[in-house]
KOLVODO-149925 format. One record per atom (N, C-alpha, C, CB): residue in three letters; x negated, y, z. Coordinates in steps of 0.02 Angstrom, whole numbers, plus 32768, in hexadecimal, padded with zeros to 4 digits. Glycine has a CB too. Layout:
ALAXYZ
...
//
This chain:
MET16E17B40382C
MET16DD7AF2382A
MET17277AD63807
MET16D27AD13882
ALA17567AE7381F
ALA17A57AC63813
ALA17947AE337C3
ALA17FE7AF1384D
ARG17A17B1237BE
ARG179B7B2E3763
ARG177B7AFF3740
ARG176C7B783750
GLU17327AF23757
GLU17187AC73730
GLU171D7A803720
GLU16EF7ACE373A
TRP173A7A743771
TRP17537A17376B
TRP179E7A0C3756
TRP174E79EA37C1
THR17C07A583737
THR18047A503722
THR18117A2536E9
THR181F7A8F3714
PRO17F67A2B36B4
PRO17E17A07366B
PRO17EA79A83682
PRO17767A233651
ARG17B679A236B1
ARG17A5795A36C8
ARG17F8794536E0
ARG176079583712
ALA1805796C3709
ALA18417956373B
ALA188079553712
ALA184D798C377C
VAL1885797436D2
VAL18C8796C369E
VAL18A97929368D
VAL18D679AC3652
ALA186979333668
ALA187178E73658
ALA187D7892367E
ALA183D78E4363C
ALA187D78B036AD
ALA1872787A36DE
ALA18D9787436FB
ALA1826789E372C
SER18F778A936EE
SER194F78B936F5
SER194D78BB3743
SER1991787036D1
VAL192378FA3770
VAL1914790437A6
VAL1921793C37AC
VAL18E278F637B7
ASP1946796737DB
ASP1953799637E9
ASP191079BF3810
ASP198F798A3807
LEU18E979E237F6
LEU18B279FE380D
LEU18D77A50382F
LEU18747A0237C7
GLY18C07A503877
GLY18B07A9F387B
GLY18A47AC038B5
GLY18E27AC53862
TYR189D7AFC38BF
TYR18727B2238E8
TYR18A77B313933
TYR18567B6D38B9
GLU18877B403976
GLU189E7B6239A6
GLU18627B9839B3
GLU18B37B3239E1
GLY18637BC239B6
GLY183C7BEE39FA
GLY18237C4039E9
GLY17E87BBF3A12
ASP17EC7C303A06
ASP17D27C6D39FE
ASP17BC7C8339A9
ASP17947C6D3A32
ASP17BC7CBE397B
ASP17A17CC23953
ASP17597CC4394A
ASP17B97CE23944
ALA173B7CE2397D
ALA16F87CCF398C
ALA16D57CBE39D2
ALA16D77CFD3974
LEU169D7CB439DF
LEU167D7C993A1B
LEU16417C9D3A0C
LEU168E7C583A31
MET16217CB33A44
MET15D17CC23A35
MET15BC7C9B3A85
MET15B67D2D3A2A
VAL15987C763A48
VAL157F7C2D3A7D
VAL15217C383A80
VAL159C7BC53A47
PRO15037C333AB5
PRO14AD7C3D3AAA
PRO14A77BF33A87
PRO14727C483B01
ALA149D7BCD3A52
ALA14AF7B993A3C
ALA14897B9F39F8
ALA14F77B913A3F
ASP145F7B5D39D4
ASP144E7B46399E
ASP14907B523962
ASP14387AFD39AE
LYS14867B78393D
LYS14EB7B853916
LYS14C27B2D38E6
LYS150D7C0838B8
LEU14B57B1838D7
LEU149E7AE9389D
LEU14B87A9E38DB
LEU142D7AF6387D
LEU148D7A8E3911
LEU14927A60393F
LEU14EC7A733957
LEU144D7A6A397E
LEU14F97A9C3959
LEU155B7AA33970
LEU157F7A95393B
LEU157E7AF33986
ARG15757AA638F8
ARG15847A8738AF
ARG15967A5238AB
ARG15567A833885
GLU154B7A1C38B0
GLU153B79E338BE
GLU156279B438F4
GLU150079ED38CB
ALA156379DA3932
ALA15A979A33961
ALA15F979B3393F
ALA15B379C339CF
LEU160279EF3924
LEU164679FB391C
LEU165879CC38E0
LEU16577A493911
SER162279C9389C
SER163279A83874
SER16347950387D
SER160F79C23849
ASN161A794538B0
ASN1610790138C9
ASN166178F838E0
ASN15CE78F8390B
LEU167679163912
LEU16AD79293947
LEU16D7791D3906
LEU16AD797D3977
LEU16FB795738CE
LEU171079433897
LEU1722790F3878
LEU16F979513880
ASP16DF78F93869
ASP16D778B2382F
ASP16FA78893851
ASP1688788C381C
ASN16FD7867388C
ASN1709784538B6
ASN174C785A38C3
ASN16DB784438E5
ALA176A788038C5
ALA17A1789038CC
ALA17DA787F389C
ALA179978C438D4
LEU17B978953861
LEU17E278953811
LEU17DC78463803
LEU17B378CC37C6
ARG17AA78213806
ARG179277F137EE
ARG17BC77B03819
ARG174477FA37F2
TYR17B777B6385A
TYR17F5776F389C
TYR183A778A389F
TYR17DB776A390D
ALA184C77C9389D
ALA188977E938B6
ALA18B677B8388C
ALA1892784138A8
GLY18C377C4384F
GLY18E477A6381D
GLY190577D237F6
GLY190B777A3832
GLN191A77B737BE
GLN195377F2377F
GLN1974780537C5
GLN19A077C33729
ARG199B784937B9
ARG19E1787637CD
ARG19CE78893804
ARG1A2B785337D2
ALA198B786F3823
ALA1973788D3869
ALA196578D8386C
ALA1931786B387F
THR196578E638B7
THR1965793938BD
THR1919794338DC
THR19AB795D38FA
VAL18DE795438C3
VAL18B3796738DF
VAL18A579BF38F0
VAL1889794538BC
THR18AD79D03926
THR18917A163940
THR18447A29395A
THR18B97A243979
LEU182A7A42392F
LEU17EB7A6B394C
LEU17F67A933989
LEU17D17A9D3919
ARG17D97AA939C8
ARG17EB7AD639FD
ARG17A17B063A02
ARG18017AA83A4A
ALA17A07B403A1B
ALA177B7B403A2E
ALA177B7BAA3A62
ALA174F7B1D39F0
ARG177F7B903A89
ARG17807BBD3ACD
ARG17657BDC3B09
ARG17967BAF3AE3
THR176C7BF43B28
THR172B7BF33B5F
THR17677BEC3B9D
THR16EA7C4D3B61
GLN17437BDD3BDA
GLN17587BCE3C1D
GLN17287BD63C39
GLN17727B953C2E
ASP172A7BF13C73
ASP17037BF93CC7
ASP16B27BEB3CAC
ASP17257BAB3D13
GLY16A47C2B3C76
GLY167A7C2E3C68
GLY16437C073C33
GLY16777C343C92
HIS16707BD83C1E
HIS165E7B9C3BE2
HIS167A7BB03B96
HIS168A7B4B3BF8
CYS16577B973B6C
CYS167D7B8B3B31
CYS16A77B2A3B2C
CYS16387B9D3AED
LEU16E47B333B17
LEU16F77AEE3B11
LEU17027AE83AB7
LEU17457ADC3B46
LEU16E67AB63AAB
LEU16F17A9F3A70
LEU17077A673A64
LEU16C87AA23A55
GLU174D7A613A43
GLU17627A143A60
GLU178179F93A05
GLU17B87A183AB5
VAL179479BD39F7
VAL179C79A339BA
VAL17D3797839E8
VAL1756797F398A
GLU1815797339C1
GLU1847795439E1
GLU1874793339AA
GLU186C79863A0F
ASP188078F439AF
ASP18A878E4397A
ASP18E878A5399D
ASP187078C73938
ASN190D78973978
ASN19457875399D
ASN195C7836397C
ASN198078A339A4
GLY1917782A396B
GLY190477D6394A
GLY1927779F3987
GLY189777C33945
PRO190677683976
PRO1913772739B0
PRO18E6773339D6
PRO190E76D6399E
GLY18B4776339F5
GLY188D775F3A07
GLY185777313A27
GLY189C77783A12
LEU184977223A62
LEU182776FC3A88
LEU183176DE3ABA
LEU1806770F3A93
THR181A76B03AD8
THR182776923B18
THR180176AE3B48
THR181D764C3B1A
ASP1818769B3B96
ASP17DA76B63BBF
ASP17A076913BBC
ASP17E776BA3C04
ALA17B276563BAE
ALA175F763B3B9B
ALA1746764C3B63
ALA175375F23B96
GLN176876513B37
GLN1735767D3B02
GLN171576BE3B1D
GLN176076973AC0
LEU173976EF3B37
LEU173C77323B33
LEU16F877253B79
LEU179977603B3F
ALA16E876F33B8C
ALA16AC77063BC4
ALA166276EA3B9D
ALA16BB76D53C1D
HIS167C76DB3B52
HIS163476CB3B2B
HIS162A77053AF7
HIS1635767C3AFF
VAL165F772E3AEA
VAL165177533AAF
VAL161F77873AAE
VAL1687776E3A9A
PHE15F1778E3ACE
PHE15C677B33AA4
PHE1572778F3ACB
PHE15DA78183AAD
GLU158D77443ABE
GLU154A77183AC7
GLU154077113A6C
GLU155876BA3AFF
ARG14ED77183A69
ARG14E4771D3A23
ARG14F576D839FC
ARG149B77333A17
PHE150176E239D1
PHE1511769139AF
PHE1548766939B0
PHE14EB766239C9
TRP1574768C39CF
TRP159D766939EE
TRP15E7767739C4
TRP1598767C3A3B
ARG1606765339B2
ARG163D76683989
ARG168A765239A5
ARG162F76493942
ALA16C37675399B
ALA170F765E39B7
ALA172676453983
ALA1743769439D2
SER17237645393D
SER174976313902
SER172375FB38D0
SER175B767338DA
GLU174975D938A2
GLU171A75B33895
GLU171875D33835
GLU1731755738AF
LEU174E7604382E
LEU173D762C37ED
LEU16FD761F37E0
LEU1747767737EE
PRO16F9762A3796
PRO16AE76443786
PRO16A3768A3787
PRO169676313743
GLY164E76973794
GLY164476E7378D
GLY163076DE37E4
GLY16997725376E
GLY160B76FC37E0
GLY15DF7711381F
GLY15BD76F03844
GLY15F9772A3847
CYS159176F53863
CYS156576C23877
CYS154C76C938E1
CYS151976D13836
GLY158B76FF3905
GLY158E76FE3935
GLY1556772A396A
GLY159676C43934
LEU15417756392C
LEU15267789395E
LEU152F77D03953
LEU14E277823965
GLY156B77F5392E
GLY159C782B392E
GLY159A78473972
GLY15E37814391A
LEU15C2782139B1
LEU15D9783639EA
LEU158F78383A13
LEU161578053A07
ALA1573780F3A01
ALA152D780A3A30
ALA150378453A25
ALA14FE77C63A1F
ILE1503787339CA
ILE14E478B039B6
ILE150878E539E0
ILE14E778BD3968
VAL153978D639DD
VAL1584791039FD
VAL156779023A45
VAL15F478EF39EF
ALA154B78DF3A73
ALA153E78E23AC0
ALA14F9790C3AD1
ALA153878923ADF
GLU14C778FE3AA7
GLU148679153A95
GLU148279483A96
GLU146E79083A63
ILE14B179593A4F
ILE14BD79A93A54
ILE14C379DA3A79
ILE14E079B83A44
ALA150479B03A9E
ALA151E79E23ADC
ALA14EF79F43B1A
ALA155E79BF3AFE
GLN14D079B23B18
GLN148B79A43B46
GLN145579D23B46
GLN146879653B32
ARG144579E13AF2
ARG14187A0F3AED
ARG14297A643B14
ARG14107A0F3A9E
HIS14607A513B0F
HIS14827AA53B1D
HIS14977AA63B4E
HIS14B87AC33AF7
GLY14787A763B89
GLY14817A873BC0
GLY14D87A7C3BD3
GLY14627ACD3BC3
GLY14EB7A5F3BB0
GLY15497A503BB3
GLY154D7A123BB0
GLY157F7A6D3B74
THR158A79F03BAD
THR15A279B83BB7
THR15D779993B73
THR15C479C23BFB
ALA15CD795C3B6A
ALA160879473B42
ALA1649791C3B5F
ALA15EB79203B0E
SER168D790C3B49
SER16A478F43B6F
SER16D378D83B48
SER16AF79143B9F
ALA16EE78883B57
ALA172E787F3B2D
ALA176378703B54
ALA172A784C3AFA
HIS17A778833B35
HIS17E878753B63
HIS181078543B46
HIS180E78AA3B79
HIS184378443B59
HIS188778313B2C
HIS18A278673B2B
HIS18BB77FB3B43
ALA18E478573ADD
ALA18F778933ACF
ALA194A78833AF8
ALA18EF78A83A74
THR197878B93AF7
THR19B978A33B03
THR19DE78A23ABA
THR19DC78D33B3A
PRO1A1178833AC2
PRO1A25784D3AD9
PRO19E2781A3AD1
PRO1A68783A3AB3
HIS19BD781C3A94
HIS199577F23A84
HIS195D78113A3D
HIS19C577B33A77
GLY192C77F93A44
GLY18F7781C3A18
GLY18A7782B3A4E
GLY1923787239F8
LEU188278493A35
LEU183878403A4B
LEU183078A03A41
LEU17F977FC3A08
ALA180878A73A6E
ALA17F878EF3A7A
ALA17B478F93AA5
ALA183679113AA0
VAL178279123A7A
VAL175379063A84
VAL172479523A7F
VAL174A78CD3A5C
ARG171779663AC6
ARG16FF79B03AD4
ARG16BA79C73ADD
ARG171C79C63B0C
LEU169479E63ACB
LEU16667A153ADA
LEU16597A433AFF
LEU16607A273ABE
GLN16477A3D3B3D
GLN16407A743B6E
GLN16007A8F3B78
GLN16557A623BAB
LEU15EF7ADE3B5E
LEU15BF7AF33B68
LEU15CC7B3C3B7E
LEU15997AE63B35
ALA157E7B593BB7
ALA15857B823BEB
ALA15877BB53B9D
ALA15437B853C36
LEU15A37BF23BB7
LEU15A87C393B86
LEU15647C6D3B94
LEU15F97C6A3B9E
GLU153E7C5C3BC0
GLU15147C883BD3
GLU14C07C4A3BDB
GLU153A7CB43C23
//
């Protein structure tokens, strides 16, 4: 996915990278996971800003697969974080998007018995994580 999104990242002046395992086997619908990761990458590239760094991570931990997209953009306030997975909610006035991307991500996680969460990145930015069972 990181390779597929590299041309868009370059066009947006964003440094896109990947950290993690070369391959993870997860009992999941491949197309739905691609949709979730595409929504996360699209949001990060769209809202992190030029010269931002976006990192896609995939790893295992405690019997789960963790898929995460983190950026070092402006991030969100605590109040905004409480709403990120709500349908039609948007934190930005920038054109594009209708506030469904992260709601779809959360729904895809739930359909796979997992969770979606959003956190502040250090020192600034946003990290959105999908946690899915490996079995």
